[in-house]
N, C-alpha and C positions, 0 to 999 in steps of 0.2 A: 581906557574910557570908563567913566563913572557908571555906577549902577543906581537904579532907582528903586526905592522901597515904598510900597503902598500898603497901608494898614486900614482896612475897612472894618470899622467897629459897629457897635449898636447905635450910636448917636452921632458919630463923626468919622471923618476920614483923615488920616495923617499921612504925609508924604515926606520923604527925605532922600537926598542924594547920598551916596556912600562911596568911599575909596577904600577897598579892602574891608576891614572891620570898623573903619572910622566914619562916624556920621557927620553929615553937613547940616545945613539949616533945615528945620522942620516947618512944613506948611500944613495948616489945618483947614479943613473944609467941612461945613455943615450944610447939607442940602441934598436934593434928590438926583441931581445931574452929575453923578459920580464919574461916568465915562467921559463926559465933556471936561470935567475937572482934570482928569488924568491926561487927556489929549492936549489940554492947554499947557501942561508942564512939558510934554515931550515934543511939541511941535518945533521948538527951537533947538533942542538937543536930544538926540535919540540915544537912550541908554543901551549899554552893552547887554545888561540883563535887567529886566524888571521883575522884581519879586512882589507878589501880591498875596497878602494874608487877608482872609475874609472870614467873618463869623457866619456868613451865609454862602450858599453855593453860587458860583459864577454862572449866570444864565447863558444859554447858547448864543443869543444875539449880542452878548457882551464880549464873548471870547474873541471874535475877529477884531474888535476895537483894540483890545489889549495886545493882540499879536502884531498889529500894525504899529504899535507905539514903542516897539523895542526890537533889538536883534534876537534876543532870547527871552522867553517868558517862563518864569518859575511860579507856578500856582501852588499856593499853600492854603487849600480850602478842604471842606469835607469830602470832596470827590477825589482828592489826591493824598491818601494817607501814607504814602511810601516814605516821605521824609521823616515822619514821626517814628517809624520803625528804625530808621537809620540812626536816630538819636536816642533810642531806647525808651520812647514814650508810648503809652497805650493809645489805641486808636480812638478811644472815646474822648481824649483830650483835645480841646480846641487849639488851633494853631496860634492864636494870640497868647494863650497861656503857655504853650510849649516854647514860644520864642522868649518869653521872660525867663523861663527856666534855663534855656540854653545860655542866655546872657549871664544869669547868676552863676552858673557853673564856670563860665569863662572868667568872670571877674574875681570869683572867690574859689579858685582851684584848691582842692584838698580840704575844703571846709563844708560842713553840712549847712544847708540854707533853708530859711522860711521866707517865701516870696509872697508879699501882699500886694494885690493889684486893686486899686480903688477906682472903680468906674461905675457903669450902669449896674454891674454886679460887683460884689466884694469877693475876690477869690484869694485863696491861700494855698500854696503848693510847697511841698517839702522834698528836699534831696538829702542824701547822706554824704559823708565825706568823700566817697568815691565818685560822686556825681550821679548816682542812681536815683531815678525818680521814685518816690515812695507813695505818692498820692496827694490828694488835696480836697478842699471843700469849696462850695459855692453858696453864697447867701446874697440877699438884696444889697445893692450899693446904697450910699448915703441918700442921694436925691431920690432914689427909688423908694426908700422907706418913707420919706416925707410924702411922696405922691400916693403911696399905698394907704397911709393913714387918712388922707383927704378923700381918696376914692371910695374906700370901703367903710368909712364912718361918716355919716351925714353931718355930725355935729362938729367935726374938726376941720380947721382951715388948712389951706395949702401953704406951708412955710418952706423956707430955704435954709441953707447952712448958715448958722449965726456966727458972727465974729467972736462973741463971748458966750460962754455957757454958764447958766446959773444952776448949781447942783446943791440940793434937789430943787426942782422947779417950784416956783411959788405963785404961778399964774397959769392960765390955760396955755398961753404961748410958750412960756419958759418950760412948762412940763413936757410939751412935745419936743422942743429943741433938746432938752436935757435927756429925754428918753431915747431919742435917736442917737445923739452923739455919745452919750455915756454908754449906751448899749453896745455901740461899735467898739468903744475903748475897752470895755470889759471883755468883749469877744476876743479882741486882739491880745489882751493881756493873758487870757486863758490859753490861747495857742502858744504864746511865747513861754509860758510856764511849762507847757507840755513838752517843749523842745528847748530847754534852757541852754544847750550847747550850740544852738544854731545861730549863724549870722542872720540878722533880720533885715530884709530889704523891702522898702516901700516904693511902689510905682503907681502910675495912673494919675488921673486928674485931681483927685483929692489927697494925694500922697503928702504934699507939704503941709496941708492943713492938719492932718493927724500926726505927722512927724513932730510938729512943734509941741504937741500935747503929750508926747511920750516921755516917760522917765527913763525907759530903757535905752541903751545905745543901739541906734538903727542907722541904716544907710538909705537915703532917698535918691532914687535914680528915675527921673520922670519919664525918660524915653527908653526904658529897659527893653520893651518889646521890639522897638525899631533896632536897637543894638543887637538883639538876638537875630533879627532878620538879616542884618548886615553880616553877621558871622556865618549864618547858614548860606547866604548868597555868595560870600567869598569862597567858602568851601566848595560850593557848587561850581563856581568858575574854575577853580583849580582842578577839579575832577573831570569836568566835562568840556571845557572850552580851551584852556591853555595847553 
């Protein structure tokens, strides 16, 4: 029977069925009725295992809903750090980041990796050739930077990601666009120069946008986190159910 993967992020929820480590179609949801969204997926097919990665703690009233939606529930949230230890990850690392690292280690065995995740935050995590987690950094994501400029500076408008960037900016609008996009580009290039031997992997909502602008050789894997969840869930099944 198939497993169901649920990734609860800062701004959206992603769900996907998986067979072993292979992902099926991804479903995206943005709204506040997360438990209803999950129940709507499982009412026609009950998953053998439902793995839930959440950036926030699962509330007590939500737990029974999740338990009724599957045969076995695997929670990957701040209250359940055990899986992090099993994969050699520190307990301060969020599970969404940990899953991207697990997938990167699986896809690029024997090679050091730099994993960039472009979402509400921009995270970068590093592994060595043996797959050991070395650490990582967190900074504001692309849209978060645009929103911060508007919120904390009364004179600046709220802009979104431009299709083209003028460098340097020659107007108020292009100066903001260039400042945000070029700043992220310079940031990434600095990380890549610091670990020149690493395989560079982009994931997250803005991954393709920035991948197209890179001169370096990179791999763009948009559902890297869900892939990591599939790997973790498959290993959980083999150890605890079969």
